[in-house]
C-alpha angles and dihedrals in degrees: 000000000000094000093053090048094047091048085056094052090048090050088049091054088051090049090053091050091051092044090052092054094042093054088053096048094042088056087068099034095056091055088065090066132069092205118046090201092058087050096049092045093050093050094044086054089052092049092049089053092049093049092048088048092050089051094048093051097037102039089120097050104056099283095110138135118237114196118229114260101212140031093254088059093047090051090049090050091051088046091056090053094050102031094037109027108034123014098046090051091056092045092047098048092042090052092042090058089060102035135067116259095241091053089050094047092049094049093047095048090059083079093101091058095051091046089051092052091050098040093056097064101022105039096026090229116171115232120191125209087260089066092057090048091051094046088051089052091048094049095044088048092053091046088055094048091048091053095246135323114318106273098198111035101177129149093314092057092046090056092051094046090050090052092049091048090051091052090049088055089048091055092053095046092044091049091053091045094050091066089079108010125067118253090238087059092054093042092050092047092049096050097032102047091033091056092047088055092050093048089052088050091054090047088056091051090047094242102106088107089067091072090066094046104059117143119235087259096051090045090053092053092047093051092048099045092038089056089049091051092051088055092049092048092047094049095039099057091038088058094045090053091060107032139041114286091233092055096047093048092047094049087052090069088072086078087085097067089049092054092045090051091052093047090051093046100045101027102030090237111172109248097181094087090054097040097100093049092044089052088054091055092048092049091048090048093046091051090054092046088052094047091047094048097052093040134228126271090254107019107194091191100055094106111102123248122265097251101320 
């Protein structure tokens, strides 16, 4: 139904806004920690707790958990937790510690391309020519913001690309799962199981004790960024339950102009040198919003969510 799909597009726009703010805030929060993995584990734990709290308080108003009905669905839910909520975080932050931020940003923002390539055969999503134009604009805009294609890929680039590919797999698996399971179930599984795996990883490294020794400043950053992450996950999976995976992922790229605007306002960062590239991102995002709003000839994602 058009209403369901349009709700998904609006939720995707909300996700992009939250993501843009979150990226800006995280750029400060991560500096309060010596180990980025400790930081992301702590904020992921907070996000999981917030999502569980919302479900507990709002179970009668739509925020509810719906258990999987088959072994395949249970496996898919576990896959979302591991492939989406844990392993790629480790890969991404390990790579980020060795790569430049523009290189990492460009590689991560190719997510929309990988999701498109997977969604066509696996989800049977219908892409129009406008989708490919929009994806092209989004990729070119990201290349411009990154200052060109990465010259030296190296092991750091491989880690970040691996994380991005895992997140694209998560999108496809989650989209399939959301046909029968609520978005809250998928979100809680992603952050809950993912956080458990991250804690186990810290324990293997002998750093789990750092989670219980956070300073007040660190705890403040963790609470703020964890709450933002919970908002991101809640709106992201709710959008994915209602609209095409390609549309939702493409709209998410609009987070970049939000971050740039915040940086210009708060830090006085010059936005003029990036204006043309940001304009390409906005144009590409608006094309996807328009396509998703009016629908496709055979929208594979029109079925409503299972209690989003």
